[in-house]
Structures are given as structure tokens and as C-alpha cells.
N, CA, C and O atoms as a GROMACS GRO file, in nm:
protein
  552
    1UNK      N    1  -0.434   5.320   5.434
    1UNK     CA    2  -0.514   5.378   5.276
    1UNK      C    3  -0.473   5.258   5.193
    1UNK      O    4  -0.362   5.206   5.203
    2UNK      N    5  -0.576   5.212   5.101
    2UNK     CA    6  -0.558   5.136   4.995
    2UNK      C    7  -0.460   5.206   4.873
    2UNK      O    8  -0.463   5.325   4.840
    3UNK      N    9  -0.390   5.122   4.828
    3UNK     CA   10  -0.289   5.188   4.720
    3UNK      C   11  -0.384   5.107   4.600
    3UNK      O   12  -0.432   5.176   4.510
    4UNK      N   13  -0.400   5.011   4.602
    4UNK     CA   14  -0.456   4.890   4.457
    4UNK      C   15  -0.497   4.801   4.499
    4UNK      O   16  -0.468   4.769   4.614
    5UNK      N   17  -0.591   4.717   4.412
    5UNK     CA   18  -0.637   4.600   4.432
    5UNK      C   19  -0.644   4.519   4.311
    5UNK      O   20  -0.716   4.547   4.215
    6UNK      N   21  -0.555   4.403   4.318
    6UNK     CA   22  -0.556   4.324   4.210
    6UNK      C   23  -0.634   4.219   4.223
    6UNK      O   24  -0.660   4.177   4.336
    7UNK      N   25  -0.687   4.158   4.104
    7UNK     CA   26  -0.705   3.994   4.088
    7UNK      C   27  -0.622   3.897   4.041
    7UNK      O   28  -0.584   3.915   3.925
    8UNK      N   29  -0.588   3.813   4.088
    8UNK     CA   30  -0.486   3.761   4.027
    8UNK      C   31  -0.584   3.647   3.902
    8UNK      O   32  -0.706   3.644   3.894
    9UNK      N   33  -0.510   3.586   3.838
    9UNK     CA   34  -0.534   3.498   3.746
    9UNK      C   35  -0.613   3.341   3.839
    9UNK      O   36  -0.711   3.285   3.792
   10UNK      N   37  -0.554   3.299   3.955
   10UNK     CA   38  -0.588   3.249   4.028
   10UNK      C   39  -0.708   3.257   4.120
   10UNK      O   40  -0.742   3.181   4.212
   11UNK      N   41  -0.767   3.373   4.070
   11UNK     CA   42  -0.890   3.412   4.177
   11UNK      C   43  -0.830   3.492   4.298
   11UNK      O   44  -0.911   3.580   4.329
   12UNK      N   45  -0.696   3.495   4.393
   12UNK     CA   46  -0.712   3.556   4.477
   12UNK      C   47  -0.700   3.718   4.465
   12UNK      O   48  -0.620   3.778   4.393
   13UNK      N   49  -0.789   3.771   4.543
   13UNK     CA   50  -0.782   3.900   4.558
   13UNK      C   51  -0.682   3.977   4.631
   13UNK      O   52  -0.702   3.970   4.752
   14UNK      N   53  -0.577   4.051   4.600
   14UNK     CA   54  -0.467   4.110   4.664
   14UNK      C   55  -0.508   4.242   4.695
   14UNK      O   56  -0.558   4.291   4.594
   15UNK      N   57  -0.509   4.327   4.798
   15UNK     CA   58  -0.493   4.470   4.812
   15UNK      C   59  -0.397   4.485   4.892
   15UNK      O   60  -0.368   4.413   4.987
   16UNK      N   61  -0.338   4.590   4.850
   16UNK     CA   62  -0.194   4.666   4.855
   16UNK      C   63  -0.208   4.765   4.965
   16UNK      O   64  -0.258   4.868   4.920
   17UNK      N   65  -0.185   4.773   5.091
   17UNK     CA   66  -0.187   4.944   5.159
   17UNK      C   67  -0.056   4.933   5.266
   17UNK      O   68  -0.012   4.832   5.321
   18UNK      N   69  -0.012   5.063   5.276
   18UNK     CA   70   0.095   5.059   5.314
   18UNK      C   71   0.187   4.965   5.319
   18UNK      O   72   0.240   4.924   5.422
   19UNK      N   73   0.204   4.935   5.231
   19UNK     CA   74   0.330   4.844   5.184
   19UNK      C   75   0.327   4.694   5.260
   19UNK      O   76   0.417   4.624   5.305
   20UNK      N   77   0.212   4.681   5.256
   20UNK     CA   78   0.116   4.541   5.351
   20UNK      C   79   0.059   4.504   5.209
   20UNK      O   80   0.028   4.587   5.123
   21UNK      N   81   0.050   4.360   5.196
   21UNK     CA   82  -0.063   4.284   5.086
   21UNK      C   83  -0.154   4.208   5.209
   21UNK      O   84  -0.116   4.170   5.320
   22UNK      N   85  -0.238   4.204   5.170
   22UNK     CA   86  -0.366   4.135   5.195
   22UNK      C   87  -0.410   4.075   5.103
   22UNK      O   88  -0.439   4.130   4.997
   23UNK      N   89  -0.424   3.927   5.128
   23UNK     CA   90  -0.505   3.817   5.031
   23UNK      C   91  -0.594   3.802   5.092
   23UNK      O   92  -0.610   3.810   5.213
   24UNK      N   93  -0.686   3.771   4.982
   24UNK     CA   94  -0.828   3.732   5.028
   24UNK      C   95  -0.866   3.609   4.900
   24UNK      O   96  -0.830   3.625   4.783
   25UNK      N   97  -0.946   3.484   4.950
   25UNK     CA   98  -0.945   3.394   4.866
   25UNK      C   99  -1.083   3.380   4.812
   25UNK      O  100  -1.137   3.269   4.814
   26UNK      N  101  -1.155   3.502   4.755
   26UNK     CA  102  -1.275   3.542   4.745
   26UNK      C  103  -1.286   3.612   4.606
   26UNK      O  104  -1.192   3.655   4.538
   27UNK      N  105  -1.456   3.616   4.570
   27UNK     CA  106  -1.427   3.707   4.447
   27UNK      C  107  -1.406   3.862   4.490
   27UNK      O  108  -1.422   3.917   4.598
   28UNK      N  109  -1.360   3.917   4.351
   28UNK     CA  110  -1.351   4.058   4.364
   28UNK      C  111  -1.468   4.111   4.433
   28UNK      O  112  -1.455   4.160   4.545
   29UNK      N  113  -1.569   4.107   4.382
   29UNK     CA  114  -1.694   4.169   4.412
   29UNK      C  115  -1.754   4.152   4.504
   29UNK      O  116  -1.856   4.219   4.512
   30UNK      N  117  -1.726   4.069   4.605
   30UNK     CA  118  -1.759   4.006   4.739
   30UNK      C  119  -1.651   4.105   4.832
   30UNK      O  120  -1.689   4.165   4.932
   31UNK      N  121  -1.541   4.110   4.791
   31UNK     CA  122  -1.438   4.193   4.883
   31UNK      C  123  -1.473   4.307   4.862
   31UNK      O  124  -1.486   4.361   4.972
   32UNK      N  125  -1.515   4.426   4.722
   32UNK     CA  126  -1.570   4.510   4.686
   32UNK      C  127  -1.699   4.568   4.816
   32UNK      O  128  -1.716   4.659   4.896
   33UNK      N  129  -1.774   4.431   4.762
   33UNK     CA  130  -1.922   4.452   4.876
   33UNK      C  131  -1.892   4.538   5.005
   33UNK      O  132  -1.936   4.649   5.034
   34UNK      N  133  -1.782   4.436   5.091
   34UNK     CA  134  -1.776   4.474   5.224
   34UNK      C  135  -1.726   4.644   5.204
   34UNK      O  136  -1.765   4.719   5.294
   35UNK      N  137  -1.654   4.700   5.108
   35UNK     CA  138  -1.639   4.826   5.145
   35UNK      C  139  -1.780   4.917   5.117
   35UNK      O  140  -1.810   5.008   5.194
   36UNK      N  141  -1.845   4.892   5.026
   36UNK     CA  142  -1.952   4.967   4.977
   36UNK      C  143  -2.052   4.930   5.115
   36UNK      O  144  -2.132   5.020   5.140
   37UNK      N  145  -2.057   4.822   5.196
   37UNK     CA  146  -2.172   4.814   5.335
   37UNK      C  147  -2.120   4.906   5.396
   37UNK      O  148  -2.209   4.985   5.429
   38UNK      N  149  -1.993   4.947   5.439
   38UNK     CA  150  -2.007   5.016   5.507
   38UNK      C  151  -2.038   5.197   5.481
   38UNK      O  152  -2.008   5.288   5.559
   39UNK      N  153  -2.111   5.210   5.341
   39UNK     CA  154  -2.151   5.329   5.347
   39UNK      C  155  -2.313   5.286   5.330
   39UNK      O  156  -2.379   5.363   5.261
   40UNK      N  157  -2.359   5.209   5.368
   40UNK     CA  158  -2.468   5.141   5.336
   40UNK      C  159  -2.517   5.157   5.208
   40UNK      O  160  -2.608   5.238   5.190
   41UNK      N  161  -2.472   5.091   5.112
   41UNK     CA  162  -2.492   5.085   4.962
   41UNK      C  163  -2.409   4.933   4.932
   41UNK      O  164  -2.334   4.875   5.012
   42UNK      N  165  -2.450   4.884   4.781
   42UNK     CA  166  -2.370   4.786   4.711
   42UNK      C  167  -2.282   4.841   4.606
   42UNK      O  168  -2.292   4.952   4.554
   43UNK      N  169  -2.214   4.771   4.588
   43UNK     CA  170  -2.132   4.759   4.450
   43UNK      C  171  -2.202   4.822   4.313
   43UNK      O  172  -2.169   4.913   4.237
   44UNK      N  173  -2.308   4.740   4.318
   44UNK     CA  174  -2.403   4.756   4.184
   44UNK      C  175  -2.469   4.883   4.189
   44UNK      O  176  -2.479   4.962   4.094
   45UNK      N  177  -2.516   4.900   4.314
   45UNK     CA  178  -2.566   5.064   4.323
   45UNK      C  179  -2.470   5.206   4.279
   45UNK      O  180  -2.483   5.300   4.201
   46UNK      N  181  -2.367   5.160   4.382
   46UNK     CA  182  -2.263   5.254   4.363
   46UNK      C  183  -2.233   5.307   4.150
   46UNK      O  184  -2.240   5.415   4.090
   47UNK      N  185  -2.202   5.167   4.106
   47UNK     CA  186  -2.140   5.167   3.995
   47UNK      C  187  -2.260   5.248   3.876
   47UNK      O  188  -2.236   5.325   3.783
   48UNK      N  189  -2.396   5.192   3.926
   48UNK     CA  190  -2.524   5.235   3.848
   48UNK      C  191  -2.538   5.400   3.895
   48UNK      O  192  -2.543   5.472   3.795
   49UNK      N  193  -2.544   5.451   3.980
   49UNK     CA  194  -2.560   5.581   4.012
   49UNK      C  195  -2.435   5.634   3.928
   49UNK      O  196  -2.467   5.718   3.844
   50UNK      N  197  -2.324   5.608   3.933
   50UNK     CA  198  -2.196   5.700   3.887
   50UNK      C  199  -2.229   5.705   3.761
   50UNK      O  200  -2.226   5.813   3.701
   51UNK      N  201  -2.271   5.576   3.692
   51UNK     CA  202  -2.288   5.572   3.533
   51UNK      C  203  -2.428   5.669   3.496
   51UNK      O  204  -2.429   5.744   3.398
   52UNK      N  205  -2.546   5.655   3.593
   52UNK     CA  206  -2.592   5.770   3.567
   52UNK      C  207  -2.587   5.934   3.558
   52UNK      O  208  -2.648   6.014   3.487
   53UNK      N  209  -2.471   5.952   3.676
   53UNK     CA  210  -2.491   6.088   3.731
   53UNK      C  211  -2.388   6.147   3.652
   53UNK      O  212  -2.380   6.270   3.649
   54UNK      N  213  -2.306   6.074   3.585
   54UNK     CA  214  -2.203   6.129   3.464
   54UNK      C  215  -2.169   6.095   3.334
   54UNK      O  216  -2.075   6.118   3.258
   55UNK      N  217  -2.269   6.035   3.331
   55UNK     CA  218  -2.294   5.973   3.189
   55UNK      C  219  -2.189   5.874   3.107
   55UNK      O  220  -2.169   5.884   2.986
   56UNK      N  221  -2.127   5.781   3.189
   56UNK     CA  222  -2.018   5.707   3.163
   56UNK      C  223  -2.065   5.557   3.159
   56UNK      O  224  -2.122   5.506   3.256
   57UNK      N  225  -2.025   5.457   2.986
   57UNK     CA  226  -2.055   5.371   2.985
   57UNK      C  227  -1.953   5.273   3.071
   57UNK      O  228  -1.996   5.213   3.169
   58UNK      N  229  -1.840   5.264   3.038
   58UNK     CA  230  -1.757   5.106   3.100
   58UNK      C  231  -1.624   5.180   3.177
   58UNK      O  232  -1.570   5.284   3.139
   59UNK      N  233  -1.597   5.123   3.260
   59UNK     CA  234  -1.449   5.128   3.377
   59UNK      C  235  -1.466   5.215   3.417
   59UNK      O  236  -1.378   5.301   3.422
   60UNK      N  237  -1.630   5.239   3.483
   60UNK     CA  238  -1.653   5.331   3.569
   60UNK      C  239  -1.596   5.376   3.730
   60UNK      O  240  -1.626   5.286   3.809
   61UNK      N  241  -1.532   5.478   3.789
   61UNK     CA  242  -1.479   5.499   3.866
   61UNK      C  243  -1.575   5.452   4.000
   61UNK      O  244  -1.684   5.508   4.010
   62UNK      N  245  -1.546   5.374   4.078
   62UNK     CA  246  -1.628   5.342   4.198
   62UNK      C  247  -1.585   5.448   4.319
   62UNK      O  248  -1.471   5.455   4.364
   63UNK      N  249  -1.679   5.516   4.356
   63UNK     CA  250  -1.651   5.620   4.507
   63UNK      C  251  -1.725   5.550   4.603
   63UNK      O  252  -1.848   5.541   4.611
   64UNK      N  253  -1.624   5.494   4.687
   64UNK     CA  254  -1.657   5.410   4.814
   64UNK      C  255  -1.658   5.484   4.964
   64UNK      O  256  -1.701   5.439   5.071
   65UNK      N  257  -1.590   5.624   4.932
   65UNK     CA  258  -1.562   5.703   5.037
   65UNK      C  259  -1.483   5.803   5.076
   65UNK      O  260  -1.380   5.786   5.010
   66UNK      N  261  -1.470   5.901   5.145
   66UNK     CA  262  -1.381   5.994   5.137
   66UNK      C  263  -1.196   6.009   5.093
   66UNK      O  264  -1.119   6.100   5.064
   67UNK      N  265  -1.190   5.874   5.108
   67UNK     CA  266  -1.001   5.768   5.088
   67UNK      C  267  -1.047   5.716   5.013
   67UNK      O  268  -0.959   5.748   4.934
   68UNK      N  269  -1.134   5.637   4.934
   68UNK     CA  270  -1.141   5.545   4.839
   68UNK      C  271  -1.234   5.564   4.721
   68UNK      O  272  -1.356   5.551   4.730
   69UNK      N  273  -1.163   5.599   4.600
   69UNK     CA  274  -1.210   5.643   4.504
   69UNK      C  275  -1.114   5.498   4.397
   69UNK      O  276  -0.993   5.474   4.393
   70UNK      N  277  -1.212   5.439   4.336
   70UNK     CA  278  -1.115   5.301   4.263
   70UNK      C  279  -1.143   5.376   4.095
   70UNK      O  280  -1.235   5.440   4.045
   71UNK      N  281  -1.020   5.330   4.052
   71UNK     CA  282  -1.025   5.360   3.908
   71UNK      C  283  -1.005   5.216   3.850
   71UNK      O  284  -0.918   5.152   3.908
   72UNK      N  285  -1.063   5.158   3.754
   72UNK     CA  286  -1.036   5.044   3.683
   72UNK      C  287  -0.970   5.041   3.582
   72UNK      O  288  -1.010   5.063   3.468
   73UNK      N  289  -0.840   5.008   3.623
   73UNK     CA  290  -0.761   4.981   3.485
   73UNK      C  291  -0.772   4.881   3.419
   73UNK      O  292  -0.729   4.880   3.303
   74UNK      N  293  -0.838   4.761   3.478
   74UNK     CA  294  -0.890   4.653   3.368
   74UNK      C  295  -1.003   4.606   3.435
   74UNK      O  296  -1.015   4.597   3.557
   75UNK      N  297  -1.102   4.569   3.335
   75UNK     CA  298  -1.230   4.513   3.400
   75UNK      C  299  -1.264   4.446   3.496
   75UNK      O  300  -1.205   4.338   3.492
   76UNK      N  301  -1.338   4.455   3.592
   76UNK     CA  302  -1.381   4.425   3.707
   76UNK      C  303  -1.394   4.219   3.665
   76UNK      O  304  -1.348   4.126   3.730
   77UNK      N  305  -1.465   4.216   3.552
   77UNK     CA  306  -1.460   4.079   3.510
   77UNK      C  307  -1.319   4.030   3.458
   77UNK      O  308  -1.325   3.909   3.439
   78UNK      N  309  -1.248   4.060   3.441
   78UNK     CA  310  -1.118   4.057   3.385
   78UNK      C  311  -1.041   3.930   3.451
   78UNK      O  312  -1.047   3.939   3.573
   79UNK      N  313  -0.989   3.843   3.419
   79UNK     CA  314  -0.907   3.769   3.536
   79UNK      C  315  -0.796   3.829   3.570
   79UNK      O  316  -0.735   3.768   3.658
   80UNK      N  317  -0.735   3.944   3.526
   80UNK     CA  318  -0.631   3.991   3.590
   80UNK      C  319  -0.696   4.155   3.645
   80UNK      O  320  -0.612   4.242   3.668
   81UNK      N  321  -0.809   4.180   3.660
   81UNK     CA  322  -0.829   4.299   3.729
   81UNK      C  323  -0.759   4.398   3.838
   81UNK      O  324  -0.720   4.368   3.951
   82UNK      N  325  -0.755   4.514   3.779
   82UNK     CA  326  -0.697   4.600   3.866
   82UNK      C  327  -0.752   4.740   3.900
   82UNK      O  328  -0.757   4.835   3.822
   83UNK      N  329  -0.784   4.738   4.003
   83UNK     CA  330  -0.826   4.897   4.049
   83UNK      C  331  -0.713   4.977   4.135
   83UNK      O  332  -0.636   4.915   4.209
   84UNK      N  333  -0.707   5.111   4.123
   84UNK     CA  334  -0.597   5.195   4.162
   84UNK      C  335  -0.690   5.305   4.221
   84UNK      O  336  -0.786   5.361   4.169
   85UNK      N  337  -0.626   5.324   4.364
   85UNK     CA  338  -0.712   5.425   4.433
   85UNK      C  339  -0.652   5.539   4.423
   85UNK      O  340  -0.537   5.566   4.454
   86UNK      N  341  -0.761   5.627   4.362
   86UNK     CA  342  -0.722   5.790   4.318
   86UNK      C  343  -0.675   5.880   4.395
   86UNK      O  344  -0.634   5.989   4.357
   87UNK      N  345  -0.677   5.828   4.541
   87UNK     CA  346  -0.631   5.927   4.635
   87UNK      C  347  -0.503   5.897   4.659
   87UNK      O  348  -0.424   5.989   4.683
   88UNK      N  349  -0.468   5.785   4.658
   88UNK     CA  350  -0.319   5.724   4.703
   88UNK      C  351  -0.228   5.796   4.591
   88UNK      O  352  -0.130   5.857   4.632
   89UNK      N  353  -0.243   5.795   4.507
   89UNK     CA  354  -0.146   5.833   4.397
   89UNK      C  355  -0.087   5.948   4.402
   89UNK      O  356  -0.152   6.050   4.382
   90UNK      N  357   0.045   5.952   4.429
   90UNK     CA  358   0.093   6.061   4.467
   90UNK      C  359   0.151   6.161   4.319
   90UNK      O  360   0.157   6.283   4.307
   91UNK      N  361   0.194   6.030   4.204
   91UNK     CA  362   0.249   6.097   4.061
   91UNK      C  363   0.218   5.970   3.948
   91UNK      O  364   0.180   5.855   3.970
   92UNK      N  365   0.239   6.015   3.861
   92UNK     CA  366   0.273   5.908   3.748
   92UNK      C  367   0.342   5.940   3.648
   92UNK      O  368   0.335   6.056   3.607
   93UNK      N  369   0.424   5.849   3.587
   93UNK     CA  370   0.549   5.912   3.497
   93UNK      C  371   0.541   5.820   3.377
   93UNK      O  372   0.498   5.706   3.397
   94UNK      N  373   0.578   5.855   3.254
   94UNK     CA  374   0.588   5.790   3.157
   94UNK      C  375   0.690   5.659   3.188
   94UNK      O  376   0.789   5.686   3.255
   95UNK      N  377   0.674   5.536   3.149
   95UNK     CA  378   0.766   5.441   3.160
   95UNK      C  379   0.826   5.364   3.025
   95UNK      O  380   0.944   5.332   3.013
   96UNK      N  381   0.757   5.347   2.960
   96UNK     CA  382   0.764   5.311   2.787
   96UNK      C  383   0.642   5.310   2.724
   96UNK      O  384   0.528   5.342   2.760
   97UNK      N  385   0.689   5.268   2.624
   97UNK     CA  386   0.533   5.326   2.483
   97UNK      C  387   0.420   5.231   2.564
   97UNK      O  388   0.428   5.112   2.597
   98UNK      N  389   0.299   5.339   2.584
   98UNK     CA  390   0.172   5.268   2.640
   98UNK      C  391   0.186   5.253   2.790
   98UNK      O  392   0.082   5.228   2.851
   99UNK      N  393   0.303   5.266   2.864
   99UNK     CA  394   0.307   5.188   3.023
   99UNK      C  395   0.366   5.302   3.112
   99UNK      O  396   0.472   5.362   3.095
  100UNK      N  397   0.263   5.321   3.224
  100UNK     CA  398   0.306   5.437   3.328
  100UNK      C  399   0.342   5.353   3.459
  100UNK      O  400   0.305   5.239   3.484
  101UNK      N  401   0.436   5.452   3.548
  101UNK     CA  402   0.453   5.395   3.680
  101UNK      C  403   0.400   5.500   3.720
  101UNK      O  404   0.423   5.620   3.701
  102UNK      N  405   0.289   5.417   3.806
  102UNK     CA  406   0.249   5.463   3.950
  102UNK      C  407   0.314   5.489   4.061
  102UNK      O  408   0.385   5.398   4.104
  103UNK      N  409   0.310   5.604   4.129
  103UNK     CA  410   0.407   5.622   4.270
  103UNK      C  411   0.275   5.633   4.369
  103UNK      O  412   0.185   5.715   4.347
  104UNK      N  413   0.274   5.577   4.438
  104UNK     CA  414   0.178   5.587   4.571
  104UNK      C  415   0.219   5.714   4.683
  104UNK      O  416   0.325   5.774   4.666
  105UNK      N  417   0.151   5.742   4.767
  105UNK     CA  418   0.185   5.817   4.875
  105UNK      C  419   0.260   5.767   4.984
  105UNK      O  420   0.306   5.841   5.070
  106UNK      N  421   0.279   5.611   4.982
  106UNK     CA  422   0.325   5.512   5.063
  106UNK      C  423   0.479   5.501   5.001
  106UNK      O  424   0.583   5.469   5.058
  107UNK      N  425   0.451   5.540   4.856
  107UNK     CA  426   0.624   5.499   4.789
  107UNK      C  427   0.592   5.347   4.703
  107UNK      O  428   0.659   5.314   4.605
  108UNK      N  429   0.515   5.291   4.741
  108UNK     CA  430   0.470   5.172   4.651
  108UNK      C  431   0.463   5.196   4.519
  108UNK      O  432   0.376   5.281   4.502
  109UNK      N  433   0.515   5.162   4.412
  109UNK     CA  434   0.527   5.151   4.302
  109UNK      C  435   0.456   5.051   4.207
  109UNK      O  436   0.453   4.935   4.247
  110UNK      N  437   0.393   5.081   4.079
  110UNK     CA  438   0.364   4.969   3.999
  110UNK      C  439   0.350   5.032   3.834
  110UNK      O  440   0.324   5.146   3.795
  111UNK      N  441   0.374   4.927   3.770
  111UNK     CA  442   0.345   4.989   3.604
  111UNK      C  443   0.229   4.900   3.568
  111UNK      O  444   0.203   4.783   3.600
  112UNK      N  445   0.166   4.991   3.491
  112UNK     CA  446   0.049   4.960   3.427
  112UNK      C  447   0.065   4.978   3.269
  112UNK      O  448   0.154   5.045   3.217
  113UNK      N  449  -0.022   4.916   3.209
  113UNK     CA  450  -0.046   4.960   3.066
  113UNK      C  451  -0.144   5.051   3.058
  113UNK      O  452  -0.166   5.126   3.153
  114UNK      N  453  -0.233   5.057   2.911
  114UNK     CA  454  -0.321   5.134   2.900
  114UNK      C  455  -0.298   5.313   2.957
  114UNK      O  456  -0.392   5.368   3.015
  115UNK      N  457  -0.190   5.373   2.937
  115UNK     CA  458  -0.188   5.518   2.924
  115UNK      C  459  -0.287   5.597   2.888
  115UNK      O  460  -0.310   5.684   2.971
  116UNK      N  461  -0.338   5.598   2.814
  116UNK     CA  462  -0.462   5.634   2.742
  116UNK      C  463  -0.562   5.688   2.832
  116UNK      O  464  -0.601   5.798   2.869
  117UNK      N  465  -0.600   5.519   2.860
  117UNK     CA  466  -0.723   5.504   2.950
  117UNK      C  467  -0.718   5.542   3.059
  117UNK      O  468  -0.827   5.581   3.102
  118UNK      N  469  -0.602   5.550   3.156
  118UNK     CA  470  -0.581   5.563   3.237
  118UNK      C  471  -0.608   5.745   3.248
  118UNK      O  472  -0.687   5.793   3.330
  119UNK      N  473  -0.545   5.811   3.173
  119UNK     CA  474  -0.521   5.949   3.176
  119UNK      C  475  -0.712   6.004   3.173
  119UNK      O  476  -0.743   6.106   3.235
  120UNK      N  477  -0.805   5.935   3.108
  120UNK     CA  478  -0.912   5.946   3.073
  120UNK      C  479  -0.996   5.893   3.198
  120UNK      O  480  -1.108   5.942   3.209
  121UNK      N  481  -0.960   5.807   3.286
  121UNK     CA  482  -1.001   5.758   3.416
  121UNK      C  483  -0.974   5.882   3.495
  121UNK      O  484  -1.066   5.953   3.537
  122UNK      N  485  -0.846   5.906   3.516
  122UNK     CA  486  -0.847   6.029   3.605
  122UNK      C  487  -0.909   6.160   3.567
  122UNK      O  488  -0.930   6.228   3.667
  123UNK      N  489  -0.939   6.211   3.468
  123UNK     CA  490  -1.023   6.330   3.455
  123UNK      C  491  -1.140   6.291   3.501
  123UNK      O  492  -1.190   6.370   3.582
  124UNK      N  493  -1.222   6.166   3.470
  124UNK     CA  494  -1.363   6.143   3.556
  124UNK      C  495  -1.343   6.120   3.700
  124UNK      O  496  -1.445   6.152   3.761
  125UNK      N  497  -1.267   6.085   3.761
  125UNK     CA  498  -1.179   6.086   3.905
  125UNK      C  499  -1.210   6.211   3.947
  125UNK      O  500  -1.310   6.233   4.015
  126UNK      N  501  -1.120   6.311   3.908
  126UNK     CA  502  -1.087   6.475   3.945
  126UNK      C  503  -1.267   6.519   3.921
  126UNK      O  504  -1.317   6.607   3.991
  127UNK      N  505  -1.325   6.467   3.847
  127UNK     CA  506  -1.510   6.527   3.828
  127UNK      C  507  -1.592   6.467   3.953
  127UNK      O  508  -1.657   6.540   4.028
  128UNK      N  509  -1.584   6.304   3.974
  128UNK     CA  510  -1.633   6.263   4.077
  128UNK      C  511  -1.609   6.345   4.191
  128UNK      O  512  -1.695   6.397   4.263
  129UNK      N  513  -1.448   6.356   4.202
  129UNK     CA  514  -1.395   6.394   4.361
  129UNK      C  515  -1.459   6.548   4.369
  129UNK      O  516  -1.496   6.582   4.481
  130UNK      N  517  -1.472   6.619   4.289
  130UNK     CA  518  -1.507   6.761   4.280
  130UNK      C  519  -1.670   6.733   4.352
  130UNK      O  520  -1.701   6.772   4.465
  131UNK      N  521  -1.745   6.671   4.272
  131UNK     CA  522  -1.902   6.651   4.285
  131UNK      C  523  -1.857   6.595   4.424
  131UNK      O  524  -1.870   6.682   4.510
  132UNK      N  525  -1.825   6.518   4.455
  132UNK     CA  526  -1.852   6.467   4.618
  132UNK      C  527  -1.825   6.562   4.717
  132UNK      O  528  -1.884   6.592   4.821
  133UNK      N  529  -1.702   6.611   4.654
  133UNK     CA  530  -1.657   6.712   4.783
  133UNK      C  531  -1.779   6.817   4.788
  133UNK      O  532  -1.824   6.825   4.903
  134UNK      N  533  -1.850   6.908   4.686
  134UNK     CA  534  -1.982   6.980   4.703
  134UNK      C  535  -2.091   6.933   4.782
  134UNK      O  536  -2.165   6.993   4.860
  135UNK      N  537  -2.088   6.825   4.748
  135UNK     CA  538  -2.232   6.734   4.810
  135UNK      C  539  -2.194   6.736   4.970
  135UNK      O  540  -2.280   6.758   5.055
  136UNK      N  541  -2.044   6.709   5.007
  136UNK     CA  542  -2.036   6.678   5.153
  136UNK      C  543  -2.047   6.812   5.223
  136UNK      O  544  -2.090   6.826   5.338
  137UNK      N  545  -2.001   6.916   5.137
  137UNK     CA  546  -1.987   7.040   5.194
  137UNK      C  547  -2.115   7.140   5.244
  137UNK      O  548  -2.117   7.229   5.329
  138UNK      N  549  -2.241   7.077   5.136
  138UNK     CA  550  -2.344   7.150   5.174
  138UNK      C  551  -2.392   7.073   5.310
  138UNK      O  552  -2.489   7.115   5.374
   0.00000   0.00000   0.00000
């Protein structure tokens, strides 16, 4: 299970999963596109559908499967983009002013800024997760 995806300023995309790090020398959207194609869609279509269904404007969570719901902490276009997998988060704790420490299911930890934004994103993800669970149970 993916814990988080980070785009470095050099353009390298780093995927952290089960204490492993996989590096891709490709644009972030191309890496995400591969995951979307597994569900026979595109990243653009996923983002557009989520925006319309849940009336969201920016930093839209990206649902890519029952174990992958990405929370954009920093914008996809940012040179320091960061996407956290909602399903991999075990807990989060206040670290310092405006920062949170995220602990993932496999004990990987990262510290992020944007505490208020993250909490808003978590509420959106819970809504999306509930919606997808209901759709899949029908």
C-alpha cells in the first residue's frame, strides 16, 4: 500500500510504500495516470468527477481504488507536491505550530505543514470514502 507520493524539486517522483522508496524520473501526472488507468479512467476525469460530485474547488482528493485515496497536501503543480494516502494513515499528532506528524500503518512517519488544510482534506476524504463504500455495496 502506498503511504505517500512526493515530487522533488528536481522533478523526480518518490513513492513511499511499506518502508520502500520507489523513484520515477517522470512527471507526477504521468505516474498518477498509470494508477488511474487501472480503473479504466484518467486523472483528469477522476478530479473533474470528484469536483462535480462533492462541490470542491481546489486540492481535490483523488480516489484511485479501494486502497488508494490521495490527499493533496500541496498542489499537483507545485515543485514540492505531496500526496498522502488516506487509507494508509494510522494517526496524526500536533508537532509544532502549524505542523502535523503523520504516522502510517507500516510505521513510516512524515511531518507536514498546512494543519488546517489537512484537517479539511480529511473531512472531504471521509465523505468520499463513505460515498464509494455505498456505491460499491449496491
